[in-house]
N, C-alpha and C positions, 0 to 999 in steps of 0.2 A: 227493946233496948239494944242499941248498937255500941259495941266496944271497938275502939280503934287503937291499935298499938302502933306507935311510931318509934322507930329505932333511928338514931342518928349515927352515921359512921363518917368520921372525918378521915379523909384520905389525903395525904400529901402527894401532890402531883410531881412526878419526876420526868425529866426530859433527857434523852440521850445526847451526849456531847462527844464529838470526835476530836481527839488531840494528837498532835504529832510530838512524840517524845523519843529520846535516844533509847535504843533497844535494851542496852544494859541497865539503864535506869528503870525501865519497865519491869525487867526481871527482878531487880532488887526490891522494887515497890511491891510486887506480887509476893515475894518471899517474906517481906516485912509484914504485909497484911495477913498472910496466912499464919505467921508466928504470933500475931497479936489479935487473932480472931475478928478481923474486919475485912473490908474489901478496899481495893484501890479507889473505887468510886467514892466510898465513904471518906477515905483519907483526903481526896481532892475536895470533896464537899466541906469537910471540916476546915481544910486550909483556906478555901475561899471565904467561909464564914469568918475566920479569924482575921483575914486580910480586910474584909469589908468592915468588921467591927473596929479594927485598928484605924482604918481610914476615917470612920465617923469620929473616933476619939481625937484624931489629928485635926480634923476640921473644927472640932469644938475648941481644942487648944489654940489653934490659929486665931479663932474668933476671940478667945480670951486675951491673946497677945495684942490683937488689933484694938480691942476695947481699952486695954491698958495704955496703948500708945496714942489713942485718940485725944487730941487737944494739947499735946505737948509742944507742937510747933505753932509758931505765930502765923496767922493768916496773912499772906502777902498783900491782900487787897486786890481791887479790880484793875489797877494799873500795872500789875506784875507782868514782867516780860522775861521769858526764859533766856533769851540772848543777853539781855542786860544783866540778869542774875549771874550768868556764866562769866561775863566780862568782869563784874565786880568781884566774883570769887577769885578769878586768876589775878586780877589786879592786887587784891589783898595778899594772896598766897605768894606771889613773886615780888611783892613790894614795888609795884610799878608806879 
């Protein structure tokens, strides 16, 4: 009888990133990280995650807005011409 034991270890891969940041800001960030039991790298990672999550939420809300606006304007049809439309707009606006 053969017994095989398989252990799965999930490791999150990290990659180094070089940033150029004002020296005083780096010092403040290091002090903040030390006082809060974290690292500047983890702070940057958390910030990037929050920005990306926020951006996904924004894309969704923009999509919702576009869905709500879809169909409220009349289709101008195949003979629509931008120059003619602009002319008609100004003609009406300035009572020409």
